[in-house]
C-alpha positions as CSV (number, residue, x, y, z in Angstrom):
1,X,6.9,27.9,10.6
2,X,5.6,28.6,14.5
3,X,7.8,31.2,14.5
4,X,7.1,33.5,12.1
5,X,3.8,33.1,12.8
6,X,4.3,33.8,16.9
7,X,6.8,36.2,15.9
8,X,3.8,39.3,14.8
9,X,2.2,38.8,18.5
10,X,4.0,41.8,20.4
11,X,3.5,40.3,23.4
12,X,5.6,37.8,22.5
13,X,8.5,40.1,21.7
14,X,10.3,37.8,19.2
15,X,12.2,39.1,16.3
16,X,10.8,38.7,13.0
17,X,11.5,35.6,11.2
18,X,11.2,35.9,6.9
19,X,8.8,34.0,4.8
20,X,11.9,31.4,3.9
21,X,12.1,30.1,7.4
22,X,8.0,29.4,7.2
23,X,9.3,27.1,3.5
24,X,10.9,25.3,5.7
25,X,9.7,23.9,8.4
26,X,6.7,23.9,6.0
27,X,8.7,21.3,3.4
28,X,10.2,19.9,6.6
29,X,6.8,18.6,7.7
30,X,5.1,17.9,4.8
31,X,8.1,15.1,3.4
32,X,8.3,14.1,7.6
33,X,4.8,13.9,8.6
34,X,3.8,11.1,6.1
35,X,6.7,9.0,7.8
36,X,3.9,8.6,10.3
37,X,2.3,6.0,8.4
38,X,5.6,3.7,9.0
39,X,5.6,4.4,12.9
40,X,1.8,3.3,13.1
41,X,3.3,0.4,11.0
42,X,5.5,-0.7,13.6
43,X,2.8,0.3,16.3
44,X,0.4,-1.7,14.8
45,X,3.7,-5.0,14.5
46,X,4.4,-3.6,18.3
47,X,1.2,-5.2,19.8
48,X,0.6,-8.1,17.1
49,X,0.1,-10.7,19.3
50,X,-2.5,-9.2,21.3
51,X,-4.5,-7.3,18.6
52,X,-7.0,-8.9,16.2
53,X,-5.8,-9.2,12.4
54,X,-8.9,-6.1,11.4
55,X,-7.9,-4.2,14.6
56,X,-4.4,-4.4,13.4
57,X,-5.2,-3.1,9.8
58,X,-7.4,-0.8,11.5
59,X,-4.2,0.8,13.3
60,X,-2.3,0.7,10.1
61,X,-5.0,2.2,8.1
62,X,-6.0,4.9,10.8
63,X,-2.8,5.5,10.9
64,X,-2.1,6.1,7.6
65,X,-4.7,8.0,7.4
66,X,-4.2,10.9,10.1
67,X,-0.3,11.4,8.4
68,X,-2.4,12.1,4.9
69,X,-3.8,14.8,7.0
70,X,-1.9,15.9,9.0
71,X,0.6,16.0,5.8
72,X,-2.3,18.2,4.0
73,X,-2.6,20.3,7.8
74,X,1.3,21.3,7.8
75,X,1.3,22.0,4.1
76,X,-1.9,24.5,4.2
77,X,-1.3,26.2,7.5
78,X,1.6,27.3,5.9
79,X,-0.4,29.2,3.4
80,X,-2.4,30.5,5.8
81,X,0.2,31.7,7.7
82,X,2.0,33.9,4.8
83,X,-1.2,34.6,3.3
84,X,-1.9,36.4,7.1
85,X,1.7,37.8,7.2
86,X,1.6,39.1,3.5
87,X,-1.8,40.7,4.1
88,X,-0.7,42.3,7.2
89,X,-3.5,41.1,9.0
90,X,-3.6,40.7,13.1
91,X,-1.5,38.1,14.7
92,X,-3.8,35.8,16.4
93,X,-2.2,32.7,18.8
94,X,-2.2,29.4,16.5
95,X,-5.1,27.7,17.3
96,X,-7.0,31.0,17.5
97,X,-5.4,31.1,13.8
98,X,-6.6,27.2,12.7
99,X,-10.3,28.5,14.0
100,X,-10.5,31.5,12.4
101,X,-9.3,29.8,9.0
102,X,-12.4,28.2,7.8
103,X,-14.0,24.9,7.9
104,X,-12.0,23.4,5.6
105,X,-8.9,23.1,7.3
106,X,-10.8,22.8,11.0
107,X,-12.9,20.2,9.3
108,X,-9.4,18.2,8.7
109,X,-8.2,19.0,11.9
110,X,-11.2,17.0,13.5
111,X,-10.6,14.2,10.1
112,X,-7.2,13.9,11.5
113,X,-8.1,14.1,15.2
114,X,-10.8,11.7,14.7
115,X,-8.3,8.6,13.2
116,X,-5.8,9.6,15.9
117,X,-8.1,9.0,18.5
118,X,-10.1,5.5,17.2
119,X,-6.5,4.0,16.3
120,X,-5.3,5.3,19.9
121,X,-7.6,3.4,21.2
122,X,-7.2,-0.1,19.4
123,X,-3.8,0.8,20.3
124,X,-4.4,1.4,23.8
125,X,-6.7,-1.9,24.3
126,X,-4.2,-4.3,22.3
127,X,-1.0,-2.6,24.4
128,X,-3.1,-3.3,27.6
129,X,-4.1,-6.6,26.7
130,X,0.3,-7.3,26.1
131,X,0.1,-5.3,30.3
132,X,2.0,-3.4,28.3
133,X,0.6,0.3,30.5
134,X,3.5,2.5,29.5
135,X,3.0,1.6,26.3
136,X,-0.6,2.4,26.3
137,X,-0.6,5.7,27.8
138,X,1.8,6.8,25.4
139,X,-0.5,6.4,23.2
140,X,-0.7,9.8,20.8
141,X,-4.5,11.0,21.8
142,X,-3.6,11.4,25.1
143,X,0.0,12.3,24.4
144,X,-1.5,15.1,23.1
145,X,-3.4,16.2,25.5
146,X,-1.2,16.1,28.2
147,X,1.0,18.1,26.5
148,X,-1.8,20.3,25.2
149,X,-3.3,21.1,29.0
150,X,0.4,21.3,30.1
151,X,0.3,24.3,27.5
152,X,-2.0,26.1,29.0
153,X,1.3,27.2,31.9
154,X,2.0,29.9,30.3
155,X,1.7,32.3,26.9
156,X,5.2,31.1,25.6
157,X,4.0,26.8,25.6
158,X,0.5,28.2,24.4
159,X,2.3,29.8,21.2
160,X,4.6,26.8,20.8
161,X,4.3,23.4,22.2
162,X,0.1,24.0,22.3
163,X,0.3,23.8,18.0
164,X,3.2,20.5,18.2
165,X,1.7,19.1,20.5
166,X,0.5,16.5,18.3
167,X,3.9,15.7,16.4
168,X,5.3,15.6,19.8
169,X,3.0,13.0,21.4
170,X,3.6,11.0,18.4
171,X,7.7,11.2,18.4
172,X,7.5,10.1,21.7
173,X,5.0,7.2,21.1
174,X,6.9,5.7,18.5
175,X,10.2,6.0,20.0
176,X,8.3,4.1,22.9
177,X,7.2,1.0,20.3
178,X,10.8,1.3,18.7
179,X,12.1,1.1,21.8
180,X,9.9,-1.7,22.8
181,X,10.9,-3.3,19.5
182,X,14.3,-3.3,20.1
183,X,14.0,-4.8,23.7
């Protein structure tokens, strides 16, 4: 999806990609992002001894909500990109494109961000109570911010890393939780 969106930006000098690639990226995200709910469930189990049942349920529920919202955001973003390509609209960087898409997409991003932030804070608190500083530092909210800050280093990173930061942060977090559970 990002290649299709960014290929329209002359300053990046990318070869164009057809809409088929956009729909493939859309399908992969729409199929994969709901699995984040399972990742949050397992993450909550990793710190269950250090958290109340209520906080554990909140981590799972907020993680599942963020997965559902993320899936919707991914699909709607693909529709926005396809519409812009078909209309020949001026190319924007991905974050500006989301902002210009209007209220619904921005509101979904805000809701998903809030869910991830609260789940991350609850998880980090429980991880710190278990003396798992590494896990606490890998929560998706913080990981997204760190990756987005790194992306500021170049236009290429801004074009590809910044929009993918939430997904990459989740993958790193889930991998760390799985590794901890396996040890």
